[in-house]
Each structure stands twice: as structure tokens, then as C-alpha cells.
N, C-alpha and C positions, 0 to 999 in steps of 0.2 A: 667712795665718798658721795653722799647724796647731795643733789642740787638743792639750794634753799628754795622754799616755796614762797612765791611772791603773790600776795593777795591784792587784787585790784578792786576798787570800790566803784560800782556802777551807779552813778547818780541818777535819780529819777528824772532829771532835766536833760539828760544826755551827757556824754563825756565820761571819763574814767577817774575823775577825782572829785573830792567833796566840793560842792559849790560850782561844778562845771556846768556849762550850758546856760541857756536862757532861762529866766524865771518862768514859772508856770503862767500860762495865759499870754505869753509873748507871741504876737502874730507877725512879727517882722519878716519871718521867712515866707509868709503867705501873701505879703503885700505885692501888688502889681499895678500896672497902669494900662489903660487902653490907648493904643497908639492911633492917631488920626490918619485918615486916608491920604492927606497931603504930604505925609512924612516921607522924605527922601534924604539920604545922607551922602549924596554924591559930590558935593562941593563944600568948601569951608564955610560959605555963607549959610548953607542948609544945615550944617552941623551946629553952627553957632545959634541959628534960629531955634533948632530943637532944644539946645541947652537953655536958652532964654525963655522960651514959651512953655516947655514941658518939664525938663529935668529939674530946674531950680524951683519953680513953683510947687511941683509935686513933692519934692524933698522937704521944702520948708513947711508945707502943710501937713506933713506926716503921712501922705498917701504912698510914699515910697520909702522903704527902709534904708538904713544907713549903709548896709552891705550892698544892696542893689544900686544905690546912688553912687557909691564908690566904684563899683564895677563898671557902670555905664559911663562915669566920668573918665575912667581910665581908657575905655574903648574910644570915647570921643577924642581924647588926647592923641591916641595912636592914629586915628583917622585924620586928624588935623596935621600931625607931623608928616604922614604919608602924602597928603595933598600938597604940602609945602615942598617936600622933596621932589615930587613930580614937576612942579612949577620951576624949581631950581634947575633940574636936569634939562628942561626945555630951554631955559635961558642960557645955560652953558653951551648947549648944542648950537644955538643961534650965534653966540659969541665965537665959538670954534669955527663955524662956517664963515663968518665975517673976516676972521683973521687968517683963514686958510690952514688951520691946524687940524691934523688928523686925530679923530677920536681913538682912544685906546680900545 
């Protein structure tokens, strides 16, 4: 028995179905921003400063595409969560020492 032949349609915009991909002339994939020399993302304050001074204005003005903005926002959330976890671990260690509890 022969296998059925499946025909795929290659859209001129990309993708494998009709209407897939971005419209012609879409430059969102080529958008980018120049990062300033002062940029450091080591603390929560620095991450929030980056989001307020760069990420939000560039996204609202259209200099940064939706996908890039979403990816950077997710990265910032991860960094903020990690920073908060480190602070929480330090506070727990201090409390354990004060109470005389051994850490696991």
C-alpha cells in the first residue's frame, strides 16, 4: 500500500501554510537598539532602571519589535526573580544563625 502524498504549501512570507509569516516589508525581525555604556543588570534597581529608561520607551516608540520586547521582558523577570531569591537566602541564613539552627 502506497503512502499518501502530502503537499505542503511554502508561503512567500515564510512558513508552510497559506498566510503564514509576516507581511512583506515587515522589519520587526531586524529591529534593534543600541545599549548605553552605563548599562549594568547586576541589581534589581539597575534592571528596573533599564526597563524604565530603555525597554518601555523603545517598545512604545516602535524602535523595538514586539517579539524582542517580550523576550527582553521575560529575561528581566527572570533576573529580578533570581535577585530576590538571593536576598531571601541571605535573610534565611541570618535567621538560622541567630536561632542556632543548622542549615540543610
